[in-house]
C-alpha positions, 0 to 999 in steps of 0.5 A: 332659716326664716331670712333665707326662705323670705328672700327666696320667696321675694326673689321667686316673685311670689304674689304676696312676697314673703307673707306667710313664709315660715319654717313650719310651713313645710311640716304643715304642707306635709300633713296636708299632703298626707291627709289628702292621700291617706285620709284613712291613716289619720290616726297614724299621721296625727300621732306622728305629727303630735296632733290630736284627732280634733286638730287633724279634723279641724285643720286638715280634713277639708283640704282641697287640691286640683286633680293634677296637683293631687297626682303630683302629691301622690308621686311625691309621697310614693312609698310613704307608709309602706312597711 
């Protein structure tokens, strides 16, 4: 999978090429998105991801996204956690 991701990054013309591209980036991105939209659910997010609350606090509570990106993230996560 890493080869496909790196090749896609290079072909897409990303400024840093394939630097930082790895399979776990999708999981990290999802945690970042969830924490941005649902900070009050940090315990649920942490337990689902296998993180401690300290890891969540240190790595994911200070994420900053542009307003328009946050709106897109909320659309992407629509329905998450509804039960």
